[in-house]
N, C-alpha and C positions, 0 to 999 in steps of 0.2 A: 136464844137469845143470850147475849153476853152483857156483863154488867161491869162496872169498875166504880171504886169509892172515891166520892169527891172529885170526880172529873167534872171541870168546868174551864171554861176560856172565854173570849168575846171572839166576835167576828171582825175580820178584816176587810174591809170594803162594805158598802151598802149591798144588799141582794133583794131582788125583783121577786114576786110571788111564782113565776116560773123556773126560777134558778134551780139547780139541781147539785151545784157544787158548792159547799160553804168553806171559806177560807178561816183559818183560825190562827189567832196571834202566834207568833215565830216561837215554837219549842214547845208548844202546849198540846200538840196532837198526840202525843205519847201517854197522855193522862186517859185517854178514851181506849174503848176495846177496839181492835183491829178491824172488826164486821160485825155486823148483825146486831145492833143496838139501838136502843131509842134515846132521843135527846130532844131536850126541850128548850125553846128559844122563849126568851122572858123578856117582858119590857116593863117599865117602870112609870109610875106618875110622878109629879113634881114633889112630892114627899118621899120619896124612895120606896114606896109601895109596890109590890107586883100587881100588873094590871091589865098584863096580854100575855099569851101564851101560844105558842105553835110547837107541836109534838111533829117530830121528822122520826123516819126510819133510816140509820143508816145502814147501807149495804156494806160500804168499805171505806177505809181510812187510809190515805197515802199521805204519810208524814203529816203536815198540817193541813190537810185538805178532806173534807168529809164530803163523800157521793150520797144523797139524800133521795128520799122519796117526800115530798112535802104534804103536810096537812093532813096528819094520821088522828086516828083515834076521837072523830068528831071535831078536831081543829081546822081552820081554813089557812091556806097558804097566803101570806100577805108580805109586803116588802118589808125589810129590817133595815135600820141604819148601821153604819159603821160603829162598832163597839159595842153591839147588843150581846149581852150574855145569853151562853149554851151551857146547857148542864146536862151530864148524864144521869136522869132521874129515873127512879121506879114510876111506872106509869099504871093506870089501870089495866089497860091491855096487855102489859107485860105479866101483870100479874094474874090476869084472867088466864092467859096461855099456862100458867102453871097447874091450874085446877085440871084434874081429869076428867074426862067425859064419860059418864056412864050410860051405855046403852042399854034401855029396856031390856030386861030378862037377863041381865049378866050379874054376875056377882059384884056387891060394891066392895071397895078396898079402902084402906088408908095407908099414907105414906109415913113410915115409922121414922124416928130420930136418925136412924141409919141409913136414910134414903133407900129403902127397900119397901115394897107394897106386901100388904097383908091382908086378907080377907076378913069382913067383920063377921 
């Protein structure tokens, strides 16, 4: 999984729930990783508060276009209007993927600050 700091944009043109290509505002694609990342589409209420979300998995980015799998991590693929905000956010699924799976009967380990594994 890839990440970038503070990557955001808005979509250009409305998208339907089945669309798998998301066009970003011109010149903003480079803010995002080149591939394999999560992005969140965000909707707002009349007071400017976030009130709708859809998590997508981006398999590739070409310029200002994202190729995505819609409705990830329990969210639903829905239609979004032109100008909807999209951000490269940390999600519960991306954090869970960082957690090691410990198979019963194996030695438990922990991740050290230098990013090496050590036995308990």
